[in-house]
N, C-alpha and C positions, 0 to 999 in steps of 0.2 A: 645222418650227418648232412648239414647244409653246406652248400658251396658258395663262397663269396665271389660274386661275379663283378664286383666293383674293382677297378684297378687300384692298386695301393697308392696312397698319397705320398708325395714327396715330404721330406722333413718340414720344409717351409710351408707347404700347404696344410699339413697336419697341425703345425704350431699356430698358424693363423686361425684355423677353425677353432682350435682349443682356446685361443685368446678370446674369440667372440663368445664362446660358451661361458667362459669365466665371467666376462662382462655381463652377459645376460643373467647369470645366476646371482651375481653381486647386485644387480639393479633390482632384482626381485620382481614381483608382479605376476609371475607365471603360476598357473594352477599346479598343485602338487605333482600330478602325473607328468606334466610337461617338465617340471624341474627334475624329476627323477630320470626322465628320458635324456635330458641334457647332461645330467651328472654321469649317466652310464656312457653316453657318447664321449664325454670328456675323459673318462677312464680309458676307453678304447684308444683315443687319440694320444693320451699320455703314454700308454704302453707302446704305441707305434713310434712316437718320438724317441722313447728310450731305446727301442730296437735299432733305430737309425743311429743314435749316438753310440750304442754298444758296437755296432758294425764299423762306425768311423774309428773308434778306439782300436779295434782289432787291426784295421788297415794301417793306422798310424804306428802302432806297435810293430807291425811287420815291416813297414818302411824304415823305421828307426833301426830295427835289428839288421836289416839288409845293408843299410848304410854303415852301421858299426862293423859288420862282418867285412864289408868291402874295404873299410879303412884299416882294419887289422890285418888283412891278407898281405899287403905289401910290406908291412912292418915285420911280420913273421918270416916272410921270404928273405928280407934283408938280414934278419938275425941268423938265418941258416948259412949265410955266405961268409960269415966271420971265421 
C-alpha cells in the first residue's frame, strides 16, 4: 500500500486544477499517454471535489436538523404548560 504524502487540496484548489485539465484535454494536442494521465488526474480531482461536496451536505443537513430541533423545543415546552 502506498501512502499519499501530498496534503489534500481544498475544494477550490481541486476544482481549479480540474478546470485546467478539462481545458487542456479539450484543446487537444497532447500525446495519448499524456492525455490518459490528465484524464486519470481529472478523475481523482472529480472524486475529491465530490467528497468535499458530500461532506458539506452532511454538515448542512446537521445544521438544519439542529436548528429545527432548537425551534421545536420551545414549542413543545409551551404545549406542555397548557
